[in-house]
C-alpha positions in Angstrom: -3.1 12.2 -5.3 -5.3 12.1 -9.1 -5.8 9.6 -10.2 -8.2 9.7 -13.6 -4.9 8.1 -14.8 -4.1 5.0 -13.6 -5.4 1.5 -14.6 -8.2 0.7 -12.5 -8.3 -3.2 -12.7 -11.9 -4.1 -14.5 -14.8 -4.2 -11.9 -12.4 -1.9 -8.2 -13.7 1.6 -7.8 -11.2 2.0 -5.5 -7.8 1.5 -4.3 -6.1 1.5 -0.9 -2.4 2.4 0.0 -0.3 1.5 2.8 3.6 2.3 3.4 5.2 -0.4 4.4 9.0 0.0 5.8 11.0 -3.6 5.8 14.1 -4.2 8.5 16.1 -7.1 6.5 19.0 -9.1 7.5 20.0 -10.9 5.1 22.5 -12.6 7.0 20.2 -14.6 9.5 16.8 -14.6 6.9 14.9 -12.5 9.5 12.4 -9.1 8.6 10.9 -6.9 10.9 8.8 -4.2 9.5 6.0 -1.4 10.0 3.4 -0.2 8.3 1.2 3.4 7.6 -2.9 3.0 8.5 -4.3 2.0 4.7 -5.7 5.0 3.3 -9.3 4.3 0.3 -9.2 6.5 -2.1 -11.7 5.9 -4.9 -10.4 6.3 -8.9 -11.3 10.4 -9.0 -9.8 11.4 -6.1 -7.4 14.3 -5.6 -7.3 15.0 -2.6 -3.5 15.2 -0.7 -3.0 12.5 1.9 -0.3 11.3 4.2 1.4 7.9 4.8 3.2 7.7 8.0 3.9 4.7 10.7 2.8 5.0 13.6 6.2 4.2 15.0 9.8 4.7 13.0 12.3 2.9 13.9 16.2 3.6 11.7 16.6 0.0 10.4 19.5 -2.0 12.0 20.3 -4.5 8.2 18.3 -3.5 5.2 15.7 -0.9 5.0 13.2 -1.2 2.4 10.3 1.3 1.7 7.6 0.3 -0.4 3.8 0.5 -1.2 1.3 -1.7 -0.8 -1.6 -2.0 -2.8 -5.1 -4.0 -2.7 -7.8 -2.4 -5.3 -10.9 -2.8 -4.0 -15.2 -2.5 -5.1 -17.2 -0.4 -2.2 -21.0 -1.1 -1.6 -22.1 1.5 0.1 -20.4 0.9 3.1 -18.9 -1.4 2.6 -15.7 -2.9 0.9 -15.0 -5.8 -0.6 -10.8 -6.7 -1.9 -10.7 -7.6 -5.4 -10.1 -11.7 -5.6 -7.3 -12.9 -7.7 -3.7 -11.9 -7.8 -4.2 -9.1 -10.5 -5.9 -7.4 -6.8 -2.7 -6.8 -5.4 0.5 -5.1 -6.2 3.6 -3.9 -4.5 5.8 -1.1 -5.3 9.6 -0.9 -3.7 10.4 2.7 -3.3 13.3 2.6 -2.0 16.4 0.2 -0.7 
């Protein structure tokens, strides 16, 4: 994935991505979810990657698939999430 065209927030050097699969019951207002492992990508990343949950269970109610992202700054081997709401994101991919 070529991230060179993605606008990173000020101070961030990397972004983490996670796939989230939610099974939401709108009648009872309860949900279950599964997530993939998190992938850390630098601003200049061009590698292919995969986001697969450890277990996949077919939704019994309304299935929602989303991509969660968190902008980070990396110093050496330490990863620091950006503070504030602007460092977080979520994109609904499918309902």
